[in-house]
N, C-alpha and C positions, 0 to 999 in steps of 0.2 A: 820388521825394524818401521818403527812411528813414522807418523806419519809428519811433514814437515811442519813448521813453528807457524803460525798466520799473526799477522800482526795485533794487537788488540787494541787497539784508536779507535772507534767509530768513526771512518774519513767521510767526508757529508753528512756527517749525520745534522748541523746545523742547518743544513738547504733543505733537506729531505722532511726538517721539523714545519718550515711553512710557515704564518702566521705572519700576522705584524707588532709593531713596537706593544701599543695591550695586550701583547699575550704575557712578555715578559713585565712592563709596569702597570699593570691593571691600576693602582692604584696610583697615578700622575696627578698631581698638578696641573689642570688645564687653560694652557695659555691663549686663548681665542681670544679674549679679549684686545688680548693687546695690538691684537687685527683688526681694529675698530675699527671708524674710522667714524668717531661722534663726538659732542657735546664731552660728552661726560671725562672721553679721555684727554680730551684738550683746553687745561685749565688756563691757561689766558684769550680764549676766546675766537673767534669767530674772526672776526678786522685784525687780530696781530699778525706785524710783520715783521717775521722773523730775519729778515736782510737790512731790512733798516734799523731793528734794533743793536744788531750786527755792528754797520757801521756809524752808529753812532756810540757803540761803545767804545769802536776805532779809535776814535774821533778823541773822545772824551782823556782817554789817559795820554 
């Protein structure tokens, strides 16, 4: 008599591989610059008041 068939799918294979996203996408674009709060990432300047500009734009309509 033959042995019972086993499932061909490797269950749990993804969890045993471990690692990080950098192993999956090693050439991914570095987006750390988007999280920096610097004058280079704020073209309107430090004194720009977004709240006041929105209020003024609503009054102009």
